[in-house]
Residue frames as qw, qx, qy, qz and C-alpha x, y, z in Angstrom:
[[0.836, -0.229, -0.461, 0.189, -13.31, -15.15, -25.76],
 [0.414, -0.900, 0.105, -0.088, -12.22, -13.92, -22.36],
 [0.498, 0.595, -0.550, 0.308, -8.44, -13.70, -22.05],
 [0.846, -0.393, -0.308, 0.187, -6.66, -15.71, -19.34],
 [0.213, -0.940, 0.259, -0.067, -4.13, -14.13, -16.89],
 [0.879, 0.195, -0.191, 0.391, -0.52, -14.75, -17.44],
 [0.436, -0.875, 0.178, 0.113, 2.12, -13.68, -14.88],
 [0.815, 0.432, -0.166, 0.347, 5.50, -13.44, -16.49],
 [0.524, -0.812, 0.207, 0.151, 8.58, -13.29, -14.20],
 [0.829, 0.278, 0.103, 0.473, 11.72, -12.48, -15.99],
 [0.310, -0.773, 0.077, 0.548, 14.71, -10.06, -16.04],
 [0.374, -0.038, 0.618, 0.690, 15.20, -10.32, -19.79],
 [0.358, 0.508, 0.099, -0.777, 13.47, -7.63, -21.85],
 [0.347, 0.275, -0.669, -0.596, 13.71, -9.62, -25.11],
 [0.090, -0.190, -0.974, 0.079, 11.98, -12.53, -23.36],
 [0.203, 0.482, 0.485, -0.701, 9.23, -10.17, -22.14],
 [0.340, 0.478, -0.278, -0.761, 8.80, -8.77, -25.73],
 [0.261, 0.169, -0.877, -0.367, 8.88, -12.17, -27.42],
 [0.029, -0.278, -0.928, 0.246, 6.26, -13.74, -25.09],
 [0.173, 0.512, 0.372, -0.755, 3.97, -10.82, -24.94],
 [0.312, 0.384, -0.412, -0.765, 3.82, -10.33, -28.66],
 [0.324, 0.055, -0.892, -0.311, 2.73, -13.89, -29.15],
 [0.133, -0.296, -0.880, 0.346, 0.48, -14.20, -26.16],
 [0.145, 0.120, 0.113, -0.976, -1.53, -11.09, -26.62],
 [0.481, -0.099, -0.560, -0.667, -4.34, -12.86, -28.47],
 [0.690, -0.338, -0.626, -0.133, -5.19, -15.34, -25.59],
 [0.592, -0.434, -0.469, 0.492, -3.58, -13.99, -22.43],
 [0.083, -0.951, 0.010, -0.299, -3.60, -10.69, -20.54],
 [0.785, 0.106, -0.367, 0.488, 0.01, -10.48, -19.52],
 [0.329, -0.930, 0.089, -0.136, 1.41, -8.94, -16.34],
 [0.753, 0.358, -0.359, 0.420, 5.25, -8.68, -15.98],
 [0.500, -0.840, 0.198, -0.072, 7.58, -8.45, -13.02],
 [0.519, 0.662, -0.523, 0.136, 11.39, -8.81, -12.85],
 [0.087, 0.380, -0.841, 0.375, 12.00, -10.74, -9.57],
 [0.449, -0.233, -0.852, -0.137, 10.33, -13.75, -7.89],
 [0.124, -0.312, -0.653, 0.679, 9.58, -12.01, -4.61],
 [0.285, 0.269, 0.022, -0.920, 7.54, -9.36, -6.34],
 [0.434, 0.047, -0.699, -0.566, 6.09, -12.00, -8.56],
 [0.247, -0.258, -0.904, 0.235, 4.82, -14.04, -5.63],
 [0.050, 0.386, 0.455, -0.801, 3.01, -11.00, -4.24],
 [0.380, 0.272, -0.257, -0.846, 1.49, -10.15, -7.52],
 [0.339, -0.047, -0.905, -0.254, 0.46, -13.73, -7.98],
 [0.089, -0.374, -0.774, 0.503, -1.56, -13.51, -4.65],
 [0.211, 0.429, 0.143, -0.866, -3.23, -10.40, -5.97],
 [0.506, 0.315, -0.389, -0.702, -4.16, -11.48, -9.52],
 [0.723, 0.033, 0.659, -0.204, -4.56, -15.34, -8.96],
 [0.331, 0.526, -0.513, -0.592, -3.29, -15.82, -12.55],
 [0.958, 0.182, 0.047, -0.216, -4.27, -18.83, -14.72],
 [0.887, 0.257, -0.107, 0.369, -0.60, -19.23, -15.69],
 [0.333, -0.886, 0.269, 0.177, 2.68, -18.22, -14.06],
 [0.845, 0.444, -0.083, 0.286, 5.82, -18.33, -16.21],
 [0.458, -0.826, 0.247, 0.217, 9.23, -17.98, -14.45],
 [0.698, 0.647, -0.247, 0.181, 12.34, -17.42, -16.54],
 [0.807, -0.529, 0.091, 0.247, 15.06, -19.06, -14.68],
 [0.746, 0.279, 0.120, 0.592, 17.69, -18.24, -17.31],
 [0.182, 0.678, -0.020, 0.712, 17.57, -14.49, -16.52],
 [0.543, -0.755, 0.045, -0.364, 16.74, -14.64, -12.82],
 [0.234, 0.508, -0.759, 0.333, 19.27, -17.27, -11.86],
 [0.645, -0.208, -0.734, 0.033, 19.06, -20.39, -9.64],
 [0.263, -0.078, -0.573, 0.772, 19.94, -18.50, -6.43],
 [0.230, 0.021, 0.104, -0.967, 17.01, -16.10, -6.92],
 [0.688, -0.114, -0.400, -0.595, 14.31, -18.76, -7.44],
 [0.217, 0.095, -0.916, 0.323, 15.15, -20.83, -4.34],
 [0.297, 0.166, 0.602, -0.722, 11.68, -19.84, -2.95],
 [0.412, 0.049, -0.593, -0.690, 9.79, -21.16, -6.01],
 [0.258, -0.191, -0.944, 0.072, 8.15, -23.80, -3.88],
 [0.132, 0.300, 0.503, -0.799, 6.02, -21.18, -2.16],
 [0.389, 0.108, -0.375, -0.834, 3.92, -20.86, -5.26],
 [0.606, -0.094, -0.704, -0.359, 2.40, -24.32, -5.36],
 [0.347, -0.194, -0.793, 0.462, 2.37, -24.71, -1.53],
 [0.185, 0.109, 0.218, -0.952, 0.05, -21.63, -1.30],
 [0.346, 0.434, 0.792, -0.254, -3.69, -22.62, -1.12],
 [0.386, 0.740, 0.232, -0.500, -4.73, -19.80, -3.33],
 [0.278, 0.673, -0.505, -0.464, -2.35, -20.55, -6.10],
 [0.553, -0.101, 0.827, 0.015, -2.96, -24.24, -6.33],
 [0.643, 0.571, 0.508, -0.053, -5.08, -23.78, -9.48],
 [0.245, 0.860, -0.324, -0.310, -2.46, -21.62, -11.31],
 [0.939, 0.254, 0.041, 0.228, -0.32, -23.50, -13.88],
 [0.329, -0.850, 0.323, 0.254, 3.36, -22.94, -12.95],
 [0.863, 0.449, 0.027, 0.228, 5.87, -23.12, -15.74],
 [0.495, -0.700, 0.298, 0.419, 9.69, -22.81, -15.46],
 [0.693, 0.713, -0.088, 0.063, 11.66, -21.69, -18.41],
 [0.628, -0.648, 0.387, 0.189, 15.24, -23.03, -18.14],
 [0.220, 0.678, -0.634, -0.299, 18.53, -23.88, -19.96],
 [0.959, 0.149, -0.146, -0.194, 18.53, -27.14, -21.79],
 [0.527, 0.486, -0.624, 0.311, 22.27, -27.64, -21.07],
 [0.084, -0.290, 0.724, -0.620, 21.39, -27.97, -17.43],
 [0.667, -0.193, -0.420, -0.584, 18.30, -30.13, -17.98],
 [0.686, -0.113, -0.705, 0.141, 19.26, -32.92, -15.60],
 [0.292, -0.074, -0.549, 0.780, 20.09, -30.72, -12.70],
 [0.331, -0.141, -0.020, -0.933, 16.99, -28.47, -13.28],
 [0.705, -0.216, -0.537, -0.410, 14.69, -31.48, -13.26],
 [0.605, -0.133, -0.698, 0.358, 16.26, -32.87, -10.12],
 [0.167, -0.063, -0.420, 0.890, 15.85, -29.65, -8.24],
 [0.297, 0.125, 0.079, -0.944, 12.58, -28.15, -9.54],
 [0.285, -0.144, -0.828, -0.462, 10.44, -31.06, -10.96],
 [0.247, -0.447, -0.822, 0.254, 8.42, -31.29, -7.74],
 [0.083, -0.491, -0.312, 0.809, 7.86, -27.52, -7.41],
 [0.283, 0.384, -0.229, -0.849, 6.41, -26.76, -10.84],
 [0.785, 0.334, 0.384, -0.353, 3.83, -28.15, -13.24],
 [0.818, 0.517, 0.164, 0.192, 5.99, -27.97, -16.44],
 [0.419, -0.625, 0.330, 0.570, 9.56, -27.22, -17.38],
 [0.670, 0.718, 0.160, 0.098, 10.27, -25.58, -20.81],
 [0.687, -0.342, 0.235, 0.597, 13.69, -25.23, -22.18],
 [0.064, 0.745, -0.155, -0.646, 15.39, -22.50, -24.20],
 [0.191, -0.025, 0.811, 0.552, 15.37, -24.72, -27.30],
 [0.207, 0.662, 0.715, -0.085, 11.68, -23.72, -27.42],
 [0.166, 0.342, 0.228, 0.896, 10.71, -20.73, -29.55],
 [0.203, 0.050, 0.361, -0.909, 8.57, -18.01, -28.09],
 [0.622, 0.019, -0.317, -0.716, 5.68, -19.21, -30.20],
 [0.631, -0.027, -0.775, 0.023, 6.16, -22.84, -29.09],
 [0.140, -0.031, -0.680, 0.719, 6.14, -21.66, -25.42],
 [0.396, 0.086, 0.161, -0.900, 2.87, -19.79, -25.80],
 [0.689, 0.034, -0.505, -0.519, 1.12, -22.53, -27.74],
 [0.480, -0.008, -0.841, 0.249, 2.12, -25.07, -25.05],
 [0.020, -0.069, -0.553, 0.830, 0.73, -22.96, -22.38],
 [0.543, 0.084, -0.151, -0.821, -2.40, -22.28, -24.25],
 [0.646, 0.034, -0.701, -0.301, -2.85, -26.01, -24.81],
 [0.327, -0.056, -0.826, 0.456, -2.27, -27.05, -21.27],
 [0.181, 0.132, 0.416, -0.881, -4.65, -24.47, -19.81],
 [0.599, 0.087, -0.307, -0.734, -7.34, -25.44, -22.32],
 [0.562, 0.009, -0.826, -0.048, -6.98, -29.12, -21.54],
 [0.312, -0.190, -0.768, 0.527, -7.39, -28.53, -17.80],
 [0.303, -0.258, -0.062, -0.915, -10.51, -26.25, -18.06],
 [0.777, -0.323, -0.360, -0.403, -12.77, -29.09, -16.91],
 [0.261, 0.293, -0.747, 0.537, -11.58, -29.36, -13.35],
 [0.390, -0.511, -0.744, 0.180, -13.25, -30.47, -10.08],
 [0.191, -0.850, -0.167, -0.461, -15.03, -27.65, -8.23],
 [0.595, 0.037, -0.506, 0.623, -12.04, -27.22, -5.92],
 [0.017, -0.234, 0.262, -0.936, -13.06, -23.90, -4.43],
 [0.622, -0.296, -0.202, -0.696, -16.63, -24.81, -4.04],
 [0.813, -0.187, -0.548, 0.058, -15.90, -28.12, -2.38],
 [0.459, 0.064, -0.508, 0.726, -13.57, -26.41, 0.05],
 [0.218, -0.271, 0.103, -0.932, -16.06, -23.63, 0.83],
 [0.709, -0.319, -0.310, -0.547, -19.09, -25.87, 1.34],
 [0.685, -0.076, -0.658, 0.303, -17.14, -28.04, 3.80],
 [0.298, -0.129, -0.475, 0.818, -17.01, -25.13, 6.14],
 [0.152, -0.479, -0.420, -0.756, -20.27, -23.38, 5.08],
 [0.560, -0.668, -0.372, -0.320, -22.44, -23.97, 8.21],
 [0.686, -0.364, -0.321, 0.542, -19.49, -23.62, 10.72],
 [0.273, 0.295, 0.015, 0.915, -18.95, -19.97, 9.78],
 [0.129, -0.523, -0.606, 0.585, -20.38, -17.50, 12.29],
 [0.125, 0.371, -0.143, -0.909, -20.99, -14.90, 9.68],
 [0.690, 0.508, 0.410, -0.313, -24.11, -14.95, 7.42],
 [0.144, -0.391, 0.717, 0.559, -22.88, -16.33, 4.13],
 [0.763, 0.432, 0.332, -0.349, -24.67, -17.17, 0.92],
 [0.443, -0.104, 0.696, 0.556, -23.65, -18.96, -2.30],
 [0.425, 0.650, 0.061, -0.627, -24.71, -16.97, -5.42],
 [0.552, 0.222, 0.633, 0.495, -25.16, -18.01, -9.04],
 [0.156, 0.501, 0.278, 0.805, -24.99, -14.62, -10.64],
 [0.257, -0.380, 0.192, -0.868, -27.69, -12.66, -8.71],
 [0.810, -0.304, -0.304, -0.399, -29.71, -15.75, -7.53],
 [0.337, -0.523, 0.690, -0.371, -29.05, -17.20, -4.02],
 [0.756, 0.113, -0.598, -0.242, -28.60, -20.97, -4.25],
 [0.718, -0.262, -0.589, 0.262, -27.50, -21.83, -0.72],
 [0.217, -0.787, 0.187, -0.546, -27.50, -20.18, 2.66],
 [0.424, 0.142, -0.782, 0.434, -25.79, -21.04, 5.99],
 [0.415, -0.573, -0.686, 0.167, -27.35, -21.35, 9.42],
 [0.268, -0.383, -0.216, 0.857, -25.99, -17.97, 10.56],
 [0.095, -0.132, -0.397, -0.903, -27.81, -16.29, 7.66],
 [0.368, -0.493, -0.716, -0.330, -31.06, -17.71, 8.79],
 [0.381, -0.466, -0.547, 0.581, -30.77, -15.91, 12.18],
 [0.103, -0.399, -0.060, 0.909, -30.93, -12.60, 10.55],
 [0.360, 0.181, -0.427, -0.810, -32.97, -12.97, 7.37],
 [0.676, 0.184, 0.556, -0.447, -36.36, -14.61, 7.10],
 [0.260, 0.371, -0.735, -0.504, -36.15, -17.33, 4.44],
 [0.801, 0.079, 0.379, -0.457, -39.00, -19.65, 3.68],
 [0.898, 0.324, 0.259, 0.144, -37.52, -20.99, 0.49],
 [0.397, -0.583, 0.363, 0.609, -33.83, -20.21, -0.40],
 [0.442, 0.167, 0.698, 0.538, -34.53, -21.01, -4.03],
 [0.166, 0.801, 0.525, 0.235, -37.01, -18.20, -4.39],
 [0.272, -0.902, -0.061, 0.330, -34.77, -15.30, -3.16],
 [0.650, 0.578, 0.007, 0.494, -32.29, -13.19, -5.01],
 [0.480, -0.108, -0.243, 0.836, -29.61, -10.78, -3.86],
 [0.051, -0.343, -0.150, -0.926, -31.88, -7.83, -4.70],
 [0.578, -0.609, -0.472, -0.269, -34.26, -9.02, -2.02],
 [0.705, -0.453, -0.287, 0.464, -31.61, -8.38, 0.51],
 [0.429, -0.096, 0.038, 0.897, -29.59, -5.37, -0.70],
 [0.084, 0.836, 0.475, -0.260, -31.49, -2.11, -0.26],
 [0.308, -0.171, 0.348, 0.869, -30.04, -0.29, -3.32],
 [0.352, 0.451, 0.121, -0.811, -31.86, 2.16, -5.40],
 [0.664, 0.430, -0.325, -0.518, -32.01, 0.04, -8.61],
 [0.860, -0.110, 0.492, -0.077, -32.39, -3.76, -8.77],
 [0.806, 0.580, 0.065, 0.098, -31.52, -3.72, -12.33],
 [0.227, 0.842, -0.436, 0.224, -28.21, -1.93, -11.67],
 [0.603, -0.496, 0.602, -0.168, -27.36, -4.46, -8.90],
 [0.905, 0.160, 0.393, 0.032, -27.68, -7.31, -11.39],
 [0.617, 0.761, -0.078, 0.183, -25.69, -5.45, -14.04],
 [0.107, -0.830, 0.505, -0.210, -22.96, -4.60, -11.61],
 [0.720, -0.327, 0.610, -0.061, -22.64, -8.20, -10.57],
 [0.860, 0.453, 0.218, 0.086, -22.56, -9.40, -14.17],
 [0.337, 0.863, -0.316, 0.204, -19.67, -6.96, -14.80],
 [0.418, -0.655, 0.602, -0.182, -17.90, -8.27, -11.69],
 [0.894, -0.002, 0.446, -0.049, -18.37, -11.94, -12.79],
 [0.787, 0.587, 0.098, 0.162, -16.97, -11.30, -16.22],
 [0.130, 0.912, -0.341, 0.187, -14.03, -9.28, -15.04],
 [0.653, 0.321, -0.604, 0.325, -10.59, -10.46, -13.82],
 [0.203, -0.492, 0.508, -0.677, -11.11, -9.32, -10.16],
 [0.391, -0.049, -0.907, 0.148, -11.55, -12.02, -7.46],
 [0.266, -0.567, -0.683, 0.376, -13.44, -9.94, -4.82],
 [0.002, -0.542, -0.130, -0.830, -15.19, -6.81, -3.93],
 [0.375, -0.418, -0.676, 0.477, -15.76, -5.39, -0.44],
 [0.078, -0.446, -0.143, -0.880, -18.16, -2.56, 0.38],
 [0.079, 0.272, 0.712, -0.642, -20.70, -1.31, 2.85],
 [0.290, -0.210, -0.484, -0.799, -24.38, -1.20, 2.02],
 [0.519, -0.160, 0.386, -0.746, -27.84, -1.45, 3.48],
 [0.229, -0.014, -0.960, -0.159, -29.42, -4.82, 4.02],
 [0.637, -0.269, -0.099, -0.716, -33.14, -5.75, 4.58],
 [0.009, 0.120, -0.941, 0.318, -33.42, -8.13, 7.57],
 [0.224, -0.451, -0.856, -0.116, -36.48, -9.94, 8.76],
 [0.135, -0.757, -0.551, 0.325, -39.48, -7.86, 9.94],
 [0.345, 0.844, 0.232, 0.338, -38.50, -5.22, 7.48],
 [0.474, -0.804, 0.090, 0.347, -35.61, -4.04, 9.51],
 [0.575, 0.773, -0.115, 0.243, -32.84, -2.21, 7.75],
 [0.633, -0.690, 0.216, 0.276, -29.15, -2.54, 8.81],
 [0.378, 0.829, -0.409, -0.051, -25.83, -1.41, 7.42],
 [0.885, -0.279, 0.352, 0.122, -23.18, -4.09, 6.91],
 [0.003, -0.652, 0.648, 0.393, -19.92, -4.79, 5.28],
 [0.908, 0.251, 0.299, -0.153, -20.40, -7.28, 2.41],
 [0.111, -0.602, 0.690, 0.387, -17.79, -9.10, 0.45],
 [0.883, 0.394, 0.002, -0.255, -18.27, -10.78, -2.87],
 [0.220, -0.589, 0.737, 0.246, -15.69, -13.41, -3.79],
 [0.745, 0.332, -0.437, -0.380, -15.57, -15.72, -6.79],
 [0.877, -0.306, 0.358, -0.094, -15.32, -19.40, -5.89],
 [0.636, -0.143, 0.591, 0.476, -13.35, -20.28, -9.00],
 [0.169, 0.471, -0.351, -0.791, -12.80, -18.49, -12.39],
 [0.114, 0.030, -0.904, -0.411, -13.89, -21.62, -14.07],
 [0.004, 0.510, 0.837, -0.198, -17.24, -21.66, -12.29],
 [0.061, 0.319, 0.332, 0.886, -19.10, -19.08, -14.29],
 [0.380, -0.563, -0.193, -0.708, -21.18, -16.75, -12.22],
 [0.751, -0.493, -0.437, 0.048, -20.66, -18.60, -8.95],
 [0.200, 0.477, -0.429, 0.740, -19.46, -16.58, -5.97],
 [0.465, -0.460, -0.667, 0.356, -19.91, -16.28, -2.21],
 [0.106, -0.726, -0.052, -0.677, -21.32, -13.27, -0.28],
 [0.529, -0.265, -0.615, 0.522, -20.10, -12.83, 3.22],
 [0.220, -0.806, -0.213, -0.506, -21.98, -10.40, 5.57],
 [0.551, -0.070, -0.511, 0.656, -20.25, -8.72, 8.43],
 [0.256, -0.880, -0.307, -0.257, -22.16, -6.50, 10.94],
 [0.646, -0.567, -0.068, 0.506, -18.98, -5.82, 12.86],
 [0.220, 0.963, -0.008, -0.153, -17.69, -2.29, 12.01],
 [0.066, -0.833, 0.530, 0.143, -13.96, -2.98, 12.24],
 [0.680, -0.185, 0.695, 0.143, -13.51, -6.57, 11.09],
 [0.342, 0.541, -0.509, -0.575, -12.54, -7.72, 7.66],
 [0.915, 0.105, 0.220, -0.320, -14.17, -10.85, 6.11],
 [0.917, 0.321, 0.047, 0.232, -11.36, -11.68, 3.79],
 [0.605, -0.439, 0.187, 0.637, -7.61, -11.14, 3.69],
 [0.300, 0.880, 0.038, -0.367, -7.09, -7.99, 1.81],
 [0.105, -0.634, 0.649, 0.407, -3.86, -9.20, 0.22],
 [0.376, 0.055, 0.900, 0.215, -5.44, -12.18, -1.58],
 [0.328, 0.572, 0.714, 0.235, -7.13, -11.48, -4.93],
 [0.154, 0.142, 0.196, 0.958, -7.59, -8.42, -6.85],
 [0.106, 0.522, 0.640, -0.554, -10.46, -6.15, -5.79],
 [0.190, 0.562, 0.574, 0.564, -13.12, -4.70, -8.15],
 [0.099, -0.230, -0.240, 0.938, -13.30, -0.97, -7.39],
 [0.273, -0.146, -0.448, -0.838, -16.17, -0.57, -9.79],
 [0.521, -0.422, -0.729, -0.139, -18.32, -2.93, -7.80],
 [0.415, -0.385, -0.533, 0.629, -17.43, -1.34, -4.55],
 [0.019, -0.109, 0.037, 0.993, -18.02, 2.15, -5.82],
 [0.351, -0.322, -0.623, -0.620, -21.46, 1.18, -7.16],
 [0.531, -0.513, -0.671, 0.068, -22.73, -0.07, -3.82],
 [0.368, -0.318, -0.341, 0.804, -21.25, 2.77, -1.88],
 [0.054, -0.035, -0.259, -0.964, -22.92, 5.25, -4.20],
 [0.490, -0.217, -0.504, -0.677, -26.31, 3.53, -4.18],
 [0.376, -0.301, -0.829, 0.283, -26.86, 2.10, -0.73],
 [0.281, -0.759, -0.361, -0.463, -29.71, 3.66, 1.24],
 [0.375, 0.113, -0.516, 0.762, -27.73, 5.53, 3.80],
 [0.335, -0.354, 0.053, -0.871, -30.84, 7.45, 4.80],
 [0.762, -0.316, -0.503, -0.257, -32.22, 4.32, 6.31],
 [0.682, -0.230, -0.491, 0.491, -29.79, 4.70, 9.15],
 [0.077, 0.292, -0.175, 0.937, -30.63, 8.25, 10.01],
 [0.114, -0.527, -0.770, 0.341, -32.92, 8.48, 13.09],
 [0.017, -0.798, -0.389, -0.459, -35.62, 11.04, 13.02],
 [0.075, 0.541, -0.328, 0.771, -35.08, 14.21, 15.05],
 [0.692, -0.490, 0.090, -0.522, -37.51, 12.94, 17.73],
 [0.968, -0.076, -0.204, 0.128, -35.76, 9.50, 17.97],
 [0.510, 0.455, -0.333, 0.650, -32.49, 11.37, 18.42],
 [0.279, -0.583, 0.242, -0.724, -33.84, 13.36, 21.22],
 [0.884, -0.354, -0.007, -0.306, -35.09, 10.25, 23.03],
 [0.893, 0.100, -0.260, 0.353, -31.81, 8.34, 22.57],
 [0.270, 0.559, -0.320, 0.716, -29.90, 11.39, 23.86],
 [0.512, -0.552, 0.221, -0.620, -32.03, 11.57, 26.96],
 [0.973, -0.190, -0.123, -0.036, -31.83, 7.77, 27.50],
 [0.699, 0.307, -0.373, 0.527, -27.96, 8.12, 27.41],
 [0.034, -0.502, 0.376, -0.778, -28.24, 10.81, 30.27],
 [0.125, -0.037, -0.896, 0.425, -30.21, 8.33, 32.35],
 [0.484, -0.007, 0.073, -0.872, -33.78, 9.71, 31.82],
 [0.309, 0.207, 0.915, -0.158, -36.66, 7.31, 32.41],
 [0.114, 0.462, 0.739, 0.477, -39.73, 7.14, 30.20],
 [0.167, -0.832, -0.515, 0.122, -41.81, 9.36, 32.40],
 [0.355, -0.650, 0.079, 0.667, -38.98, 11.87, 32.64],
 [0.258, 0.031, 0.618, 0.742, -38.59, 11.89, 28.84],
 [0.026, 0.681, 0.683, 0.263, -42.38, 12.54, 28.49],
 [0.230, -0.870, -0.279, 0.335, -42.10, 15.53, 30.71],
 [0.367, -0.471, 0.329, 0.732, -38.85, 16.89, 29.06],
 [0.147, 0.017, 0.686, 0.713, -40.32, 16.56, 25.54],
 [0.435, 0.268, 0.277, -0.814, -43.99, 17.24, 26.32],
 [0.602, 0.122, -0.586, -0.528, -45.21, 14.08, 24.65],
 [0.864, -0.284, 0.068, -0.411, -47.19, 11.16, 25.92],
 [0.471, -0.420, 0.776, -0.009, -45.63, 8.02, 27.44],
 [0.804, 0.333, 0.489, -0.069, -47.47, 6.03, 24.76],
 [0.518, 0.844, -0.138, -0.020, -45.85, 8.10, 21.93],
 [0.153, -0.756, 0.636, -0.019, -42.45, 7.43, 23.56],
 [0.686, -0.132, 0.713, -0.056, -42.97, 3.75, 23.68],
 [0.758, 0.613, 0.220, -0.038, -43.88, 3.84, 19.92],
 [0.317, 0.846, -0.427, 0.043, -40.60, 5.65, 19.14],
 [0.408, -0.530, 0.741, -0.062, -38.62, 3.18, 21.35],
 [0.821, 0.185, 0.537, -0.050, -40.19, 0.26, 19.40],
 [0.637, 0.770, -0.017, 0.037, -39.22, 1.91, 16.04],
 [0.001, -0.819, 0.572, -0.036, -35.69, 2.53, 17.28],
 [0.625, -0.297, 0.720, -0.058, -35.32, -1.21, 18.31],
 [0.795, 0.440, 0.418, -0.014, -36.69, -2.39, 15.02],
 [0.423, 0.892, -0.159, -0.029, -34.51, -0.01, 13.03],
 [0.036, -0.750, 0.656, -0.081, -31.33, -1.17, 14.58],
 [0.805, 0.068, -0.579, -0.110, -32.20, -4.88, 14.66],
 [0.009, 0.359, -0.729, 0.583, -31.91, -4.93, 18.40],
 [0.473, -0.359, -0.804, -0.029, -33.68, -6.92, 21.09],
 [0.362, -0.701, -0.438, 0.430, -33.65, -4.16, 23.74],
 [0.159, 0.973, 0.073, 0.150, -33.52, -0.39, 23.71],
 [0.533, -0.730, 0.338, 0.263, -30.18, -0.58, 25.45],
 [0.680, 0.029, 0.539, 0.495, -28.69, -2.45, 22.49],
 [0.377, 0.791, 0.350, 0.330, -30.15, 0.22, 20.20],
 [0.202, -0.969, 0.124, 0.072, -28.52, 3.04, 22.26],
 [0.613, -0.466, 0.490, 0.409, -25.16, 1.21, 22.08],
 [0.602, 0.378, 0.541, 0.449, -25.56, 0.71, 18.31],
 [0.213, 0.936, 0.208, 0.186, -26.44, 4.46, 17.76],
 [0.318, -0.884, 0.292, 0.179, -23.39, 5.63, 19.79],
 [0.663, -0.276, 0.570, 0.400, -20.97, 3.18, 18.29],
 [0.507, 0.449, 0.537, 0.502, -22.09, 4.38, 14.69],
 [0.172, -0.200, -0.018, 0.964, -22.07, 8.09, 15.60],
 [0.050, -0.540, -0.680, -0.493, -25.73, 8.41, 14.75],
 [0.326, -0.878, -0.336, -0.100, -26.51, 10.70, 17.73],
 [0.281, 0.573, -0.331, 0.695, -24.77, 13.64, 19.41],
 [0.688, -0.620, -0.375, 0.034, -24.28, 13.11, 23.14]]
């Protein structure tokens, strides 16, 4: 059984040891000693359970506890507060609205872990919160986006249709789009990503567009919800300097990123020596006839090269292709 993620925020080493020793069978535990660092770690790990030890941190240091449940990305985490029974009335008055459950120091370590385990098991069957939120904005996004079930594409947005020819979305898979060396390795890499604790992976790879055009793009995988086994979104960004997702939200899978960076078809974006010569002359203001004379090749051959350059860069005009080549440092001018 896959372990759930537990973020333990405490300044008490005995509490750390007691919880970790009893939670090891069902939880992967991450520890931190103050609530500020705990909040930042929570955004990174998006844990299933967050346990805050108020008895060691103190009331003054947990005044920002409301930030956890008010943050969209942490709405699905179960937030527990461990507090002193002697101050139960005051604790409940101040913190009842900010946490899911309050546990008191009359509980043993075993009882705390058992209760957290029971609550998270009971709430496994939840509404598809992430999926519903995402699908509501699906067709409004300007970037090409697909919804994946493992490696199979189950939904595409309108922007995706502008770049990729799709007659039937139910019959295409990710390996039909990503120009990597091994389709089998693509599937295995995604399975590893889905099974792991990481929430996203961002990398650059080669994509096969309509009319057999190849174009490099930044792609970002992100799980919709840990409870939705195998479901994730893929966002495609052709803009070199933009970032599809907030880098601070969710842990990133370096293994997935490294696989695609090592196996993408970078050679697809290298112009031939003749194409480079033509683009370089175009940048200097040469017209087709002048290029023909300079390179000693026919106008018809130049037109064929121009057509190949336009197709290769997924452009509508040769000017767009030249701009693309210059912005990606594919030619020396």
